[in-house]
TIMI-2910 file (N, C-alpha, C, CB; in pm, 1 decimal, decimal comma, always signed):
<rs>
+----------+----------+----------+----------+----------+----------+----------+----------+----------+----------+----------+----------+------+
!      n_x !      n_y !      n_z !     ca_x !     ca_y !     ca_z !      c_x !      c_y !      c_z !     cb_x !     cb_y !     cb_z ! resn !
+----------+----------+----------+----------+----------+----------+----------+----------+----------+----------+----------+----------+------+
! +10115,4 !  +9867,4 !  +8141,2 ! +10064,3 !  +9763,5 !  +8229,6 !  +9990,9 !  +9831,8 !  +8345,9 ! +10180,5 !  +9670,9 !  +8281,7 !  Met !
!  +9874,4 !  +9784,7 !  +8378,6 !  +9796,2 !  +9850,6 !  +8484,0 !  +9841,6 !  +9818,6 !  +8626,7 !  +9652,8 !  +9812,4 !  +8469,6 !  Pro !
!  +9940,4 !  +9731,7 !  +8643,3 !  +9988,8 !  +9702,7 !  +8779,1 ! +10113,7 !  +9785,0 !  +8805,2 ! +10018,3 !  +9550,3 !  +8797,7 !  Ile !
! +10107,0 !  +9865,6 !  +8910,7 ! +10217,1 !  +9954,3 !  +8949,1 ! +10292,1 !  +9891,3 !  +9066,0 ! +10164,6 ! +10097,1 !  +8986,9 !  Ile !
! +10424,7 !  +9892,6 !  +9059,1 ! +10509,0 !  +9840,6 !  +9166,2 ! +10557,1 !  +9958,5 !  +9250,1 ! +10629,8 !  +9758,6 !  +9109,2 !  Ile !
! +10518,6 !  +9960,4 !  +9376,2 ! +10557,6 ! +10068,8 !  +9467,0 ! +10668,6 ! +10025,7 !  +9563,2 ! +10436,2 ! +10116,7 !  +9546,6 !  Asn !
! +10755,1 !  +9939,4 !  +9516,2 ! +10862,7 !  +9889,2 !  +9601,5 ! +10954,9 ! +10001,4 !  +9646,5 ! +10942,9 !  +9782,3 !  +9528,2 !  Leu !
! +10986,6 ! +10093,5 !  +9557,2 ! +11075,9 ! +10204,1 !  +9592,8 ! +11015,9 ! +10292,2 !  +9702,7 ! +11106,6 ! +10289,1 !  +9469,1 !  Asp !
! +10883,8 ! +10308,7 !  +9702,1 ! +10816,8 ! +10388,8 !  +9804,8 ! +10830,9 ! +10322,1 !  +9941,4 ! +10667,4 ! +10408,5 !  +9769,9 !  Val !
! +10805,3 ! +10190,9 !  +9946,1 ! +10815,2 ! +10118,9 ! +10073,8 ! +10959,3 ! +10113,5 ! +10123,1 ! +10759,7 !  +9976,5 ! +10059,6 !  Met !
! +11054,1 ! +10098,6 ! +10031,7 ! +11194,4 ! +10097,0 ! +10071,7 ! +11234,8 ! +10232,1 ! +10129,7 ! +11284,2 ! +10061,0 !  +9952,2 !  Met !
! +11186,7 ! +10340,5 ! +10070,7 ! +11218,1 ! +10474,3 ! +10121,3 ! +11156,2 ! +10495,3 ! +10259,3 ! +11167,9 ! +10582,6 ! +10023,4 !  Ala !
! +11033,0 ! +10448,0 ! +10277,9 ! +10967,3 ! +10461,4 ! +10408,7 ! +11043,4 ! +10385,6 ! +10517,0 ! +10822,5 ! +10410,5 ! +10401,4 !  Lys !
! +11102,9 ! +10272,9 ! +10479,6 ! +11177,2 ! +10189,9 ! +10576,0 ! +11325,7 ! +10224,2 ! +10578,7 ! +11159,7 ! +10042,0 ! +10542,7 !  Arg !
! +11364,6 ! +10322,5 ! +10496,0 ! +11505,3 ! +10365,1 ! +10486,3 ! +11598,2 ! +10246,6 ! +10457,2 ! +11549,0 ! +10434,7 ! +10616,8 !  Lys !
! +11559,5 ! +10168,5 ! +10356,4 ! +11635,9 ! +10049,8 ! +10321,3 ! +11682,7 ! +10062,1 ! +10176,8 ! +11551,6 !  +9920,9 ! +10341,7 !  Met !
! +11808,3 ! +10031,4 ! +10153,7 ! +11863,4 ! +10038,1 ! +10018,4 ! +11830,6 !  +9910,6 !  +9941,1 ! +12016,0 ! +10060,1 ! +10023,0 !  Ser !
! +11846,2 !  +9918,9 !  +9809,9 ! +11822,8 !  +9803,0 !  +9724,9 ! +11921,1 !  +9691,5 !  +9758,7 ! +11834,3 !  +9841,6 !  +9576,8 !  Leu !
! +12045,9 !  +9728,3 !  +9785,4 ! +12146,9 !  +9627,9 !  +9822,7 ! +12109,6 !  +9557,1 !  +9952,5 ! +12284,9 !  +9693,6 !  +9837,3 !  Asn !
! +12065,0 !  +9632,9 ! +10050,3 ! +12029,2 !  +9575,2 ! +10179,5 ! +11910,0 !  +9480,4 ! +10166,1 ! +11997,3 !  +9686,1 ! +10280,5 !  Glu !
! +11807,5 !  +9523,3 ! +10093,3 ! +11690,4 !  +9437,8 ! +10073,3 ! +11728,2 !  +9312,6 !  +9996,1 ! +11579,6 !  +9513,9 !  +9999,3 !  Leu !
! +11811,9 !  +9327,8 !  +9895,5 ! +11857,7 !  +9214,0 !  +9816,0 ! +11925,0 !  +9108,3 !  +9903,1 ! +11954,0 !  +9260,9 !  +9707,3 !  Ser !
! +12010,7 !  +9152,1 !  +9993,1 ! +12079,8 !  +9059,3 ! +10082,5 ! +11983,3 !  +8992,0 ! +10179,9 ! +12188,9 !  +9132,5 ! +10159,9 !  Glu !
! +11888,5 !  +9069,5 ! +10232,8 ! +11796,7 !  +9016,0 ! +10333,6 ! +11697,9 !  +8914,6 ! +10277,5 ! +11720,8 !  +9128,5 ! +10397,6 !  Lys !
! +11656,9 !  +8932,0 ! +10153,1 ! +11559,2 !  +8838,3 ! +10096,0 ! +11623,6 !  +8735,1 ! +10004,2 ! +11453,0 !  +8914,6 ! +10019,4 !  Ile !
! +11755,7 !  +8742,6 !  +9990,5 ! +11831,1 !  +8645,8 !  +9911,1 ! +11785,5 !  +8643,7 !  +9764,8 ! +11817,0 !  +8506,5 !  +9971,7 !  Asn !
! +11778,8 !  +8762,5 !  +9705,5 ! +11742,6 !  +8777,9 !  +9565,1 ! +11851,8 !  +8860,5 !  +9499,7 ! +11601,1 !  +8845,1 !  +9548,0 !  Leu !
! +11885,9 !  +8826,7 !  +9376,7 ! +11993,8 !  +8901,7 !  +9311,1 ! +11954,5 !  +9047,9 !  +9294,3 ! +12027,9 !  +8839,7 !  +9173,9 !  Thr !
! +12054,3 !  +9131,6 !  +9296,3 ! +12032,8 !  +9275,3 !  +9282,1 ! +11965,5 !  +9307,2 !  +9148,6 ! +12166,0 !  +9350,8 !  +9294,0 !  Leu !
! +12004,9 !  +9238,3 !  +9043,2 ! +11945,9 !  +9265,1 !  +8911,8 ! +11798,6 !  +9226,0 !  +8906,8 ! +12022,7 !  +9190,4 !  +8803,5 !  Ser !
! +11762,8 !  +9113,4 !  +8967,2 ! +11621,9 !  +9072,7 !  +8970,1 ! +11538,2 !  +9168,8 !  +9053,1 ! +11608,5 !  +8930,9 !  +9025,5 !  Asn !
! +11590,9 !  +9211,8 !  +9165,2 ! +11519,3 !  +9306,1 !  +9250,1 ! +11506,6 !  +9441,7 !  +9180,8 ! +11590,7 !  +9321,4 !  +9385,3 !  Leu !
! +11609,3 !  +9482,1 !  +9109,8 ! +11606,0 !  +9606,8 !  +9035,1 ! +11500,4 !  +9601,5 !  +8924,6 ! +11743,8 !  +9636,6 !  +8975,5 !  Ser !
! +11492,2 !  +9488,0 !  +8855,2 ! +11389,6 !  +9470,8 !  +8751,8 ! +11249,6 !  +9479,3 !  +8810,8 ! +11407,7 !  +9336,7 !  +8680,3 !  Asn !
! +11231,5 !  +9423,7 !  +8927,1 ! +11102,2 !  +9430,9 !  +8994,5 ! +11070,6 !  +9574,7 !  +9034,0 ! +11100,7 !  +9339,9 !  +9118,5 !  Leu !
! +11167,9 !  +9641,3 !  +9089,0 ! +11149,3 !  +9779,5 !  +9135,0 ! +11114,4 !  +9874,4 !  +9020,7 ! +11275,1 !  +9828,4 !  +9205,1 !  Lys !
! +11176,6 !  +9855,2 !  +8905,9 ! +11153,5 !  +9944,6 !  +8792,7 ! +11034,0 !  +9903,9 !  +8707,6 ! +11276,1 !  +9949,9 !  +8706,7 !  Thr !
! +10969,8 !  +9792,8 !  +8741,8 ! +10852,0 !  +9748,9 !  +8667,8 ! +10883,7 !  +9668,8 !  +8543,4 ! +10770,7 !  +9866,4 !  +8630,0 !  Gly !
! +11008,5 !  +9628,8 !  +8526,0 ! +11048,1 !  +9550,9 !  +8408,8 ! +11014,8 !  +9402,9 !  +8424,1 ! +11196,7 !  +9567,5 !  +8383,2 !  Lys !
! +10994,3 !  +9357,6 !  +8546,5 ! +10961,3 !  +9217,1 !  +8570,4 ! +10817,9 !  +9191,0 !  +8526,4 ! +10980,3 !  +9179,8 !  +8720,3 !  Ala !
! +10794,2 !  +9075,5 !  +8469,2 ! +10661,1 !  +9038,4 !  +8422,4 ! +10586,5 !  +8952,2 !  +8523,9 ! +10671,3 !  +8964,8 !  +8290,1 !  Lys !
! +10656,7 !  +8902,1 !  +8623,3 ! +10594,9 !  +8815,3 !  +8723,5 ! +10673,5 !  +8824,4 !  +8854,0 ! +10588,6 !  +8668,2 !  +8673,4 !  Ala !
! +10607,3 !  +8783,5 !  +8962,5 ! +10674,2 !  +8775,7 !  +9091,4 ! +10623,4 !  +8650,4 !  +9162,8 ! +10648,8 !  +8904,9 !  +9177,2 !  Ile !
! +10712,9 !  +8577,2 !  +9221,0 ! +10674,1 !  +8457,6 !  +9296,4 ! +10614,8 !  +8500,1 !  +9429,8 ! +10795,7 !  +8362,6 !  +9318,0 !  Arg !
! +10518,8 !  +8422,0 !  +9475,6 ! +10459,9 !  +8451,6 !  +9606,0 ! +10564,6 !  +8443,3 !  +9716,3 ! +10344,5 !  +8355,5 !  +9635,6 !  Phe !
! +10660,7 !  +8354,1 !  +9702,7 ! +10765,7 !  +8342,3 !  +9804,7 ! +10851,2 !  +8469,3 !  +9809,4 ! +10855,0 !  +8218,9 !  +9776,6 !  Ser !
! +10875,3 !  +8529,7 !  +9693,3 ! +10950,5 !  +8654,9 !  +9688,0 ! +10869,8 !  +8768,1 !  +9748,0 ! +10989,7 !  +8688,6 !  +9544,1 !  Thr !
! +10741,9 !  +8775,1 !  +9713,1 ! +10653,8 !  +8877,6 !  +9768,2 ! +10642,5 !  +8862,9 !  +9919,7 ! +10514,6 !  +8869,7 !  +9703,1 !  Leu !
! +10633,5 !  +8739,2 !  +9965,6 ! +10628,8 !  +8711,0 ! +10109,1 ! +10755,2 !  +8760,4 ! +10179,6 ! +10610,7 !  +8560,6 ! +10133,0 !  Asp !
! +10871,1 !  +8732,3 ! +10121,8 ! +10998,4 !  +8775,0 ! +10181,4 ! +11010,2 !  +8926,5 ! +10184,5 ! +11116,2 !  +8715,6 ! +10104,0 !  Ala !
! +10966,3 !  +8992,3 ! +10077,3 ! +10971,0 !  +9138,3 ! +10071,9 ! +10880,1 !  +9198,0 ! +10178,6 ! +10930,1 !  +9189,0 !  +9932,2 !  Ile !
! +10758,5 !  +9145,6 ! +10188,6 ! +10662,3 !  +9197,8 ! +10286,8 ! +10710,2 !  +9175,9 ! +10430,1 ! +10525,5 !  +9131,5 ! +10267,5 !  Cys !
! +10768,5 !  +9060,6 ! +10456,9 ! +10820,4 !  +9034,4 ! +10592,2 ! +10935,1 !  +9129,2 ! +10624,8 ! +10867,5 !  +8887,6 ! +10605,2 !  Lys !
! +11023,6 !  +9149,2 ! +10530,4 ! +11141,2 !  +9233,6 ! +10552,5 ! +11103,6 !  +9380,3 ! +10567,2 ! +11240,0 !  +9217,2 ! +10438,2 !  Thr !
! +11009,3 !  +9426,1 ! +10485,0 ! +10969,2 !  +9566,6 ! +10489,0 ! +10851,7 !  +9591,3 ! +10584,9 ! +10931,9 !  +9613,4 ! +10349,0 !  Leu !
! +10802,9 !  +9484,7 ! +10648,0 ! +10690,6 !  +9494,1 ! +10741,6 ! +10572,1 !  +9566,8 ! +10676,6 ! +10734,0 !  +9567,3 ! +10870,9 !  Asp !
! +10524,9 !  +9508,7 ! +10566,0 ! +10414,4 !  +9570,0 ! +10492,8 ! +10323,6 !  +9460,9 ! +10436,7 ! +10467,2 !  +9661,3 ! +10378,9 !  Cys !
! +10219,3 !  +9502,5 ! +10370,1 ! +10124,4 !  +9412,9 ! +10306,0 ! +10150,6 !  +9412,5 ! +10155,0 !  +9977,8 !  +9455,5 ! +10337,2 !  Gln !
! +10110,4 !  +9305,5 ! +10083,9 ! +10128,6 !  +9303,3 !  +9938,6 ! +10064,6 !  +9423,5 !  +9868,8 ! +10070,9 !  +9175,4 !  +9881,8 !  Pro !
!  +9953,8 !  +9471,6 !  +9920,4 !  +9887,4 !  +9587,5 !  +9863,3 !  +9966,4 !  +9716,3 !  +9878,0 !  +9754,2 !  +9604,4 !  +9926,0 !  Gly !
! +10063,0 !  +9717,2 !  +9969,4 ! +10150,1 !  +9833,8 !  +9984,2 ! +10252,8 !  +9839,1 !  +9870,2 ! +10222,0 !  +9830,5 ! +10121,2 !  Asp !
! +10278,6 !  +9724,3 !  +9809,8 ! +10380,0 !  +9712,9 !  +9705,0 ! +10316,3 !  +9709,3 !  +9566,1 ! +10465,0 !  +9587,2 !  +9726,8 !  Ile !
! +10205,2 !  +9637,1 !  +9554,1 ! +10138,7 !  +9621,6 !  +9425,2 ! +10011,7 !  +9705,5 !  +9421,3 ! +10106,3 !  +9473,5 !  +9398,0 !  Leu !
!  +9991,8 !  +9775,5 !  +9310,3 !  +9875,0 !  +9861,8 !  +9294,8 !  +9820,3 !  +9844,8 !  +9153,9 !  +9910,7 ! +10011,1 !  +9323,0 !  Glu !
!  +9689,0 !  +9840,7 !  +9142,5 !  +9624,3 !  +9826,6 !  +9012,5 !  +9563,4 !  +9960,1 !  +8970,8 !  +9515,8 !  +9716,0 !  +9016,5 !  Phe !
!  +9601,2 ! +10006,9 !  +8850,7 !  +9544,3 ! +10130,6 !  +8795,3 !  +9508,8 ! +10105,1 !  +8649,7 !  +9644,4 ! +10251,3 !  +8808,5 !  Lys !
!  +9389,2 ! +10146,0 !  +8612,4 !  +9349,1 ! +10129,2 !  +8472,0 !  +9395,6 ! +10247,0 !  +8390,7 !  +9196,7 ! +10113,0 !  +8459,1 !  Glu !
+----------+----------+----------+----------+----------+----------+----------+----------+----------+----------+----------+----------+------+
</rs>
């Protein structure tokens, strides 16, 4: 898939664990883990919004397109 998820990079920059982010955005740990590892096939804008607000970043910091 040409879309790369850089969630782990942003979490490391913010020194935030997967458990902490999961609690703050009210998303199950398994769903967030699937997103982080690239196993998720879709993401809701509301989820992306919550992640960006919590990590103080832009959607482009998390999602990247590579051919």
